[in-house]
N, C-alpha and C positions, 0 to 999 in steps of 0.2 A: 493385511494388517500392518500397522506401523510398529516398529520395535521401540520399546521404552528404554530410556537411558536416564541416568542420574548423574549429578555433578559431585565433585569432592571439595573443591575450594576455588576461590576466585583468582588466586595467583598461581603461577607455575606455567606449565606448557600451554600456550595460548590456543584458543579456538578448537580444542579437541575435547571429546567426551569419551568416557569409558562405558562401553556397552555392558549391561548386566542383565540378570534375569528379569523378565517383565514384572514391574511393580508400579504402584500408583502413589506410594507415600515414601517418606524418608529421604535421606540424602541431604547434602549441604549444597550451598550455592557455589558453583565453581566450574573447573575445567578438567579434562581427563584425556582418550587415546585414539578414537576413530571417528570420522565424521558421522553425523546422524544419518539415519536411513529413512527415506520416504518411499512408501509403496514398494519396498524391496530393492530399491536402487540407491546407490550412493548419491547423496544430495549434491547437486551442483553439476552433474553430468548433463550436458545439453541434450534435449530431446527425451529425457527420461523423467516422467512425472506421473504422479498418481492420477491426475485428471488432465491429461494433455488434451488441449482443444485445437481445432483447426478453424481457419477463417471461413466466412460464408455461412449461410443459414438456409435451411430447407424445412418446410412444414409438412408433416404427414398426419394422417388421421390418428386419433388417440384411442387406446383400448378401453373405452368408457365402460362397456358391459363387464369386462373382466375386473376393472377396478371397483365398480360398485359392489360386485360380489365379494371382493377382498375386504373392502371397508365394512361390509356387513358380517364378516366372519368373526368368530369368537377368538379371544386370546390376542387381539391386536390393539390393545389399549395404548394410548400415547402418553407422552410425558406431561407433567403439569405445566401450565403457563409460567414462563420465566425461567425454565431450565437453562442453565448456562454451563460452560465447560470450566474445569480447573485446568491449570497450565503447569508445565514443568520447564525448567531451563535446560535446553539441549546443547547450547554452545555459547561461548563467550567470544565475541568478535574482536580480533586484534588486527592492526595494520602491520606494516613492514617491521623487520627486526633492525633496530637502530644500532645496537651493539649487542654482543653476546648476552643473551638473557634479558634484553631490554627491548620491549616492543612498543610501537607507536599506537596511539589511540586510532580507532577506526570510526569515523563519523558516518553513520549510515543514513540513507535517504529513501531507498526503495527495495522491494523484494519482488522477484518474479515467481512464476509457477513451478520452477524447479528448485526454489530455495536459494538462488543466487542473490546476493545483496550488493547494491551499488552504493558508493560513498567516496570517502577520501581518507588517505593515510598521511601522516606527517611526523617526521622526526625533527623538523625545524619549524619555523614560523610559516613556511609555505606548504600547503597541502598538495597532494597529488592524487588524481583520480585512481580509484582502485575498485576491484570487485572481489568479494568473498564468495568462494565456490564450494565451501565445505571442508577445506584443508586447514592446516594449523594457523595460517595467517592469510590476509587479503593479498591479492595479486595486483601489483601496480600496472596501470595501462601506459602505453607508450605514446609520447607526443601529446598534442600536435607539436611540430618542430618549433624550437625556440620559444617555449613558454616557460614562465616562471613558476606558475602554479595551476592547478586544475581541480575540479570536483565533478563527480558523476552523480546525476540526480535521478536517472531512470534507466531501465535496461529491458531488453528483450533477449533473455539468455545472455551469457557473457560475450557473445559475438556482436551484439548491437547495444551500445551504451551511449547515452547523451548527457550533456552537462555544460560546463563552462570552462574556459581557459583564459589565463592572463598572459598575453605575449610579453616577452622580455622588453623592458624599456618603456612599457605603456602602463597606464593606470586604469584602464577600462577593460572589461571582460568581453570575450567573444563566445558565441555558441560553439560547442564542440560535439563531434560525432566520432565515436570509436568503432571501427569495423574490424573485427577480429583483433582487438587490443591495439590497433594502430589508429591514432587520432588525427583528425583534420578539422580545420576551422570552417564553420558554415558562414555563408554570406549574411550581411545585415540588410535590413530594409532600406530602400532609398531614403536619403536624408538622415540616416541613423549611423551611429559609430560604435554601438555596443549591443550585445544580445546575450541571452541565456537560453539554452534548450532544456525544457523541463519535463517533457513527456514524449513517448514513442509508442506506436502500436505495431501490430503484426504485419501491416502493410508498409512498414518503415516510414510512416508519416510522422514528422516531428513537429512539436508545437513548443512555444515559449514566448518570450518577450524581446522586443528590440526597441532601442531608445537612442536619442541624441542627447548627450549629457550637457550640451551647450545651448540647446533650443527647447523652449517650453512646448509642451503639447505633442511631442513626437513619440511618447511611450505607446507602443502598439503591440497587441497580440499578433503573433505570426504563425504561419503554417508552412512547413517545408516538405515538398513531395517531389521525388525524382529529380533533385537538383534545382528545383525552382522554389523560391521563397515569395510569399505573399502576405500582406496584412489582412487579418480578418476584418470584414466590413461589418461593424456593429452599430446598432441604432441609437445607443445612449451614451452621452458624454463625449469627451475629446481624447480620453486615454483608455487603454485596455491592457489586459494581461491574460495569457492562456496558461493554465496550470496542469491540465491533464487531457488525454485523449483516450477513448476506448476503442475496442476492436472494430466497431462500426464507423469509426472516424468522427464521432461526436466529441466536441471539445467543450470544456468548461473553464471558467476563470471569472474575471470581473471587468466591467466597463463603467466609466464615469470619470470622476476626478481622483478619488482615493477610496480604498476600502474602509478607511476610518471615518469618512464623511458621507458621501452620497452614492457610492458605487452600487451597481446591481450585479448579481450573479446571472449567468446566462448559460444556455446550451446552444452551440453552433453546430449545424448539421448540413453539409453540402450547400452552403450559402444561405440557408434559412436559419433564423435566430429566434430562440425562445427566451424572452426576458423573464427571469425568475423573480425579479423585484428584490425586495429586501426582507430580512428576517422580521417576523411579526412584531410590530411595535417598535422596530428599530430603524437604523439607517444603513450606513455603509456595509455591504455584504459581498462576499467572494465565494466562488466555488473552488474547492481545492482538489476534489477527486470525482470521477464519474465512472460508474460500472457499466457492464455490458447491457443492462436494462435501460440505460439512460438516466438512472437515478443519480443524484448529486449530493455530496456532503461538502460542508464548508463552515464558515462562521460569519457572524455579523455583529455590529455594534448595537447594543440596547442601552437606553438611558439609565443612568444610575444616580443622577442628581448631584454628583460630586466631581465629575471631570468633564472636560470639553467633548471628548469623543465617546463617553460612556464606557461600557465594559463589553468584552467579547463573549458571545455565546455560540456554541456549535449548533449547526442545523443539519437536517436531513430532508431532501426533497424527493418524494416518492413518485414523481411523474405527474402529480396533480396538485399537491399542497406542500408548503414548507413548514416543517415542524422545528420549533426551538427545543433543543435537547437539554437545555438547562445546564446545571453544574453538579459536581459531586457534593455531598453534604459538607458544610463548613467552608466551602470555597465559593468564590464570587464570579469566576470567569472560566471559560472553556474554549479550546481551539481544536479544530479537526485537522488531522493529517492524512487519513486514508479511508478507503471504503472498498469492500469487496462485493462480489456478486450475490452473496447471501444477505446483503444489507447490513453487515456488521460495520460499524463506524469506530475508528480509533483516534485517539488524540491525547490531550492533557487537560486537566482542570487545575486551576491555580488561584493564588492569592487566598491565604497568606503563603502557602507553599504549593509545590507542583506534584500532582499524582497522575499516573497514566490511567486512562479509562478505555473501556470497550462498551459501546452502546449496541444493544440488540433486543429485539422483541419489545421495544418501547421503554427499556430501562437502561440507565447508565450505571455501570459497575466500576468500582475501583479495582484495577487490575492487580494491585497488591493483595487484595483479599482472595484472589483466585489462584495464586501461585502456591503450590503444595510444598515446595522446597524451602527449607529454612534459610533465609537470606540475612539473618541477624539484623543489624541496624541499617543495612542497605535497602533503599526503596527504589521502586520503578517510577520514574518521574514523567516519562512520556512514551506513549505507544506511537511509533514512527510510521510503521507500514504493516499491512496485513494482506495475505494472499487468499485465494479462494478456498484453501483448505483450513483457514483459520490460524495459520502460523503467523506469529507477530514478531517484528523487530522492535525492541524497546531500548530506551536509554535509562541508565541508573544514576543514582545520586553519587556514584563514584566516577562518573564520566565514561563508563564502559557500556558498550552496546551488547545486548544479549538477544538470543533467539529463543522464543517460547513456542512450545507445541501443546495443542490441546490433549489432555489425558483422556484415554478411552475413546478417541476418535476412530472412525472406520470409514471405508469408502462409501458406504450407504448413507452416512450422516451428511446429507447435502447442505443443511442449514448450519452446520458446525456448532450444534449445541450439545454434542456428546450423547444424544439419544436419537435412535432411528425410529420414526413414528409417522403418523399421518401427515405432518407438515412436510417431511421429506418426500413422501409419496406424491403430495399435491405439487410440490416444486418440480418433481420429475415429469408429471403429467403436463404441467404448464409449458415445459420445454420439449415435449415429445417430438422427435424428428429433427430437432435442431442439431446443427453441426458445429456449434460454437458455444456450447453450454457448460456451465460448471456442474450440471446434473449428469454429465457424461462420466459416470463413476469409474468405468474401466479404461477410459482414455482411448477408445477406438475411433473417436471422431464423430459419433452420432449417439443421440439419446434414443434407446430402443429397448426391446424386451430384455436384453442382457443386463442393462442398467436396472430395470425393474426387478429382475431376479436378484441382483446384488443388494438392493434395498430390502427385499424380503428376507434374504439370508442374514442380514445384519439387524433385523428388526428387534427392538427392545433395548 
């Protein structure tokens, strides 16, 4: 079980939380003394995670007779449709200490399965790539050599981080890869002079975009593997972009002219391309995140009758159809930032103002309504990233990034809705025997009877 913590105030010692007796209400929005704990381990230690998964997959027979009997047993009623979690703030994320008691903002972009967060920290105008690993402040990454600024966009534990770097004396970015905190520049595609690395998977395959800033039509999605870089061959349009890669090597992004006009979202897999088309009734569409099931979240432009490009709406593609997720009440647009294996989509809904959302089980929820800690006039404006346990990195109206944890979550809560019921059981059965699944509740590398027993132990 996870240990509950609460906050005391937003200012003070950065990035730390005070552990207290388990409780689900009360507390103020803030910071406190020891890093949050996940699954009994200090968050941020590489290799320690509540649901540690391994690469590769293996199918085995499912215990159908046993499960039919269990589903028919009394006392195992599930939650009502639409059950969602409440959240509490477990950490405020800060960058480097600029002067005694003065800490830089930490601009977060991604979270991994151990709770490490990639982003950038800046005491000046030039940001530096950094990773927050559960300590008081984010840790700066070294290099690459002779760079003026850098940003980390994705990570596989703190030892493998990707992003971009700006070499000194230049005005164009290069893709960067940090191995054990030491950065190097990745090559660009032929005829290109700039690149950004945006995603990395467990096989250390990196994806992103490469471009020639002086030649039209050279913007291309790239894939880097074992020292070799190649452009993704995509069937639509002259330009492309890769935003994310999952553990099976499937890539998503956009292809066309621009996400604002005619672009199509896609899934690339080992040279084969699935054109997802555009959001229903809309035009320019991009995939921003892909989970291990090959499902995609992103956003597309839908007509509004008032602007050239229309307005953005978030979407979710479930493997067969693309669903327009709409917007939060009173707002006209939405953008997707991330997606996890439970099918939870996070992002922001905006105009006239911005609010963070989480979409799950067919409903978009304002994340501000799900936070149990009193935040006063501070609001959560964007949900930036979500992991497979439902932990969310979010940005606030104060410009500070925070880490949110579902209240009453447990290892058997596979779909992250804070209830363990039939839906979790069915998810476990669907992944029975897999070695790469978020249904691996005990982190032993395979979904089997031990995970079934965990779900039953947490039932209700």
